[in-house]
MARMARGU-994133 format. One record per residue (C-alpha): residue number from 1; residue in three letters; x, y, z. Coordinates in Angstrom, 3 decimals, padded with zeros to 6 digits. Example, Ala and Ser with C-alpha at 12.3 -4.5 7.8 and 13.67 -1.06 7.14 Angstrom:
% MARMARGU-994133
 num residuo     east    north       up
   1     ALA  012.300 -004.500  007.800
   2     SER  013.670 -001.060  007.140
***
This chain:
% MARMARGU-994133
 num residuo     east    north       up
   1     UNK -025.852 -034.422 -001.214
   2     UNK -027.822 -032.647 -003.907
   3     UNK -026.510 -030.909 -007.002
   4     UNK -027.173 -027.501 -005.455
   5     UNK -025.021 -028.421 -002.441
   6     UNK -022.024 -029.170 -004.684
   7     UNK -022.017 -025.717 -006.287
   8     UNK -020.470 -022.844 -004.353
   9     UNK -022.901 -020.324 -002.913
  10     UNK -022.917 -017.059 -004.838
  11     UNK -024.553 -014.044 -003.276
  12     UNK -026.688 -011.745 -005.420
  13     UNK -024.135 -008.962 -004.921
  14     UNK -021.444 -010.975 -006.746
  15     UNK -023.697 -011.832 -009.697
  16     UNK -022.572 -008.794 -011.784
  17     UNK -018.945 -009.719 -011.084
  18     UNK -019.396 -013.256 -012.395
  19     UNK -020.076 -011.861 -015.849
  20     UNK -016.762 -010.006 -015.674
  21     UNK -014.618 -012.829 -014.249
  22     UNK -012.446 -012.887 -017.392
  23     UNK -011.620 -009.215 -016.940
  24     UNK -010.877 -009.760 -013.258
  25     UNK -008.477 -012.587 -014.132
  26     UNK -006.866 -010.360 -016.781
  27     UNK -006.449 -007.588 -014.200
  28     UNK -004.762 -010.088 -011.896
  29     UNK -002.419 -011.167 -014.679
  30     UNK -001.516 -007.513 -015.369
  31     UNK -000.725 -006.994 -011.674
  32     UNK  001.281 -010.224 -011.572
  33     UNK  003.307 -009.320 -014.663
  34     UNK  003.896 -005.788 -013.324
  35     UNK  005.082 -007.305 -010.034
  36     UNK  007.509 -009.650 -011.779
  37     UNK  008.829 -006.771 -013.909
  38     UNK  009.181 -004.622 -010.769
  39     UNK  010.984 -007.475 -009.017
  40     UNK  013.421 -007.739 -011.923
  41     UNK  014.256 -004.039 -011.578
  42     UNK  013.603 -002.978 -008.003
  43     UNK  015.536  000.273 -008.372
  44     UNK  013.276  001.376 -011.232
  45     UNK  010.234  000.280 -009.216
  46     UNK  011.434  002.426 -006.300
  47     UNK  011.777  005.468 -008.542
  48     UNK  008.259  004.848 -009.878
  49     UNK  007.033  004.633 -006.266
  50     UNK  008.687  007.950 -005.452
  51     UNK  007.132  009.582 -008.519
  52     UNK  003.672  008.281 -007.554
  53     UNK  004.122  009.738 -004.057
  54     UNK  005.188  013.042 -005.640
  55     UNK  002.146  013.120 -007.899
  56     UNK -000.153  012.387 -004.952
  57     UNK  001.430  015.209 -002.941
  58     UNK  000.990  017.699 -005.788
  59     UNK -002.647  016.666 -006.285
  60     UNK -003.268  016.961 -002.534
  61     UNK -001.608  020.388 -002.492
  62     UNK -003.747  021.648 -005.368
  63     UNK -006.849  020.315 -003.566
  64     UNK -005.795  022.173 -000.394
  65     UNK -005.378  025.432 -002.322
  66     UNK -008.770  024.968 -003.995
  67     UNK -010.253  024.243 -000.577
  68     UNK -008.731  027.484  000.742
  69     UNK -011.100  029.468 -001.455
  70     UNK -014.020  027.787  000.306
  71     UNK -012.919  029.135  003.708
  72     UNK -014.623  032.317  004.907
  73     UNK -011.931  033.543  007.330
  74     UNK -008.865  035.339  005.966
  75     UNK -006.476  033.772  008.529
  76     UNK -007.739  030.264  007.789
  77     UNK -007.491  030.989  004.077
  78     UNK -003.798  031.755  004.467
  79     UNK -003.238  028.586  006.505
  80     UNK -004.956  026.430  003.858
  81     UNK -002.957  028.068  001.071
  82     UNK  000.277  027.594  003.036
  83     UNK -000.542  023.945  003.662
  84     UNK -001.328  023.421 -000.018
  85     UNK  001.848  025.195 -001.079
  86     UNK  003.916  022.986  001.237
  87     UNK  002.367  019.845 -000.254
  88     UNK  003.020  021.098 -003.774
  89     UNK  006.615  022.037 -002.912
  90     UNK  007.240  018.624 -001.336
  91     UNK  005.750  016.929 -004.393
  92     UNK  007.980  018.927 -006.727
  93     UNK  011.025  018.079 -004.582
  94     UNK  010.323  014.370 -005.037
  95     UNK  010.793  014.868 -008.782
  96     UNK  013.896  016.990 -008.291
  97     UNK  015.662  014.424 -006.096
  98     UNK  014.013  010.979 -006.228
  99     UNK  017.002  009.271 -004.571
 100     UNK  016.827  011.491 -001.488
 101     UNK  013.065  010.958 -001.367
 102     UNK  013.557  007.184 -001.589
 103     UNK  015.986  007.356  001.326
 104     UNK  013.527  009.388  003.395
 105     UNK  010.599  007.102  002.558
 106     UNK  012.681  004.035  003.456
 107     UNK  013.626  005.562  006.793
 108     UNK  009.991  006.453  007.460
 109     UNK  008.905  002.931  006.488
 110     UNK  011.481  001.298  008.764
 111     UNK  010.574  003.447  011.762
 112     UNK  006.841  002.980  011.151
 113     UNK  007.159 -000.797  010.931
 114     UNK  009.320 -001.029  014.062
 115     UNK  006.946  001.142  016.103
 116     UNK  003.815 -000.598  014.807
 117     UNK  005.314 -004.000  015.613
 118     UNK  006.078 -002.916  019.167
 119     UNK  002.521 -001.616  019.546
 120     UNK  001.142 -004.944  018.239
 121     UNK  003.187 -006.845  020.821
 122     UNK  002.017 -004.597  023.658
 123     UNK -001.595 -004.933  022.542
 124     UNK -001.283 -008.714  022.218
 125     UNK -000.208 -009.095  025.842
 126     UNK -003.254 -007.104  026.915
 127     UNK -005.629 -009.451  025.073
 128     UNK -007.805 -011.804  027.067
 129     UNK -006.941 -015.455  027.476
 130     UNK -008.550 -017.694  024.907
 131     UNK -007.959 -015.253  022.061
 132     UNK -005.277 -015.865  019.487
 133     UNK -002.913 -013.394  021.142
 134     UNK  000.121 -015.477  020.162
 135     UNK -000.559 -014.841  016.464
 136     UNK -000.674 -011.106  017.157
 137     UNK  002.634 -011.345  019.067
 138     UNK  004.190 -013.279  016.184
 139     UNK  002.911 -010.693  013.724
 140     UNK  004.366 -007.928  015.889
 141     UNK  007.741 -009.655  016.160
 142     UNK  007.904 -010.103  012.372
 143     UNK  006.900 -006.474  011.818
 144     UNK  009.577 -005.263  014.266
 145     UNK  012.161 -007.501  012.582
 146     UNK  011.319 -006.161  009.116
 147     UNK  011.479 -002.599  010.451
 148     UNK  014.886 -003.194  012.034
 149     UNK  016.215 -004.871  008.871
 150     UNK  015.195 -001.804  006.887
 151     UNK  016.762  000.538  009.452
 152     UNK  019.953 -001.548  009.668
 153     UNK  020.438 -001.345  005.906
 154     UNK  019.438  002.297  005.603
 155     UNK  020.372  004.374  003.545
 156     UNK  022.373  001.930  001.375
 157     UNK  019.429 -000.292  000.411
 158     UNK  016.806  002.460  000.202
 159     UNK  016.047  001.948 -003.473
 160     UNK  015.874 -001.803 -003.172
 161     UNK  013.558 -001.763 -000.164
 162     UNK  010.854  000.385 -001.770
 163     UNK  011.091 -001.451 -005.095
 164     UNK  010.931 -004.864 -003.461
 165     UNK  007.917 -003.923 -001.347
 166     UNK  006.129 -002.555 -004.423
 167     UNK  006.937 -005.706 -006.420
 168     UNK  005.733 -008.024 -003.651
 169     UNK  002.541 -006.001 -003.259
 170     UNK  001.856 -006.144 -007.005
 171     UNK  002.493 -009.900 -007.132
 172     UNK  000.195 -010.693 -004.198
 173     UNK -002.485 -008.327 -005.500
 174     UNK -002.305 -010.083 -008.853
 175     UNK -002.592 -013.502 -007.236
 176     UNK -005.564 -012.237 -005.228
 177     UNK -007.421 -010.935 -008.292
 178     UNK -006.690 -014.102 -010.260
 179     UNK -008.045 -016.254 -007.434
 180     UNK -011.169 -014.068 -007.159
 181     UNK -011.749 -014.320 -010.906
 182     UNK -011.207 -018.083 -010.938
 183     UNK -013.551 -018.453 -007.962
 184     UNK -016.231 -016.449 -009.759
 185     UNK -015.716 -018.502 -012.904
 186     UNK -016.054 -021.748 -010.935
 187     UNK -019.318 -020.544 -009.413
 188     UNK -020.794 -019.753 -012.833
***
């Protein structure tokens, strides 16, 4: 084995990232710390999630209204403006009642997970032999189970569900960025 075989292969596209591996690790640490903080206060994390959804809805509504002025037809203009106004109104309502929004988002999340898990299971049984269909079935069963757990505890645990999911996402994103940064550093 030569010295070049012992070093990990780095593609030319990752070369600019290697110079920034310290920043990538720092970003991962920020995500990880934010995830741990969110996990220590899942109710606050859920409220932050609701506010982010509200902000996104208001921004989308404003974009729809701006887009309405690009439409040539009067009837389509009114539809675009109405759509934008509905987005803006829904975004404002999330700020007016974040607890109700958290309950609705939790219900939507539970239903979405249950349905998507069922679809995964159905698709897995239609896969050809020799593929890893069992892993897809297992994934579907877990997704259905998580969806039903959310629905079974709805609306009581609405705040905790959104906050916990946000915290877990932040923690795993942080771990991912840290591992990418460490991998880039090792290849330097």
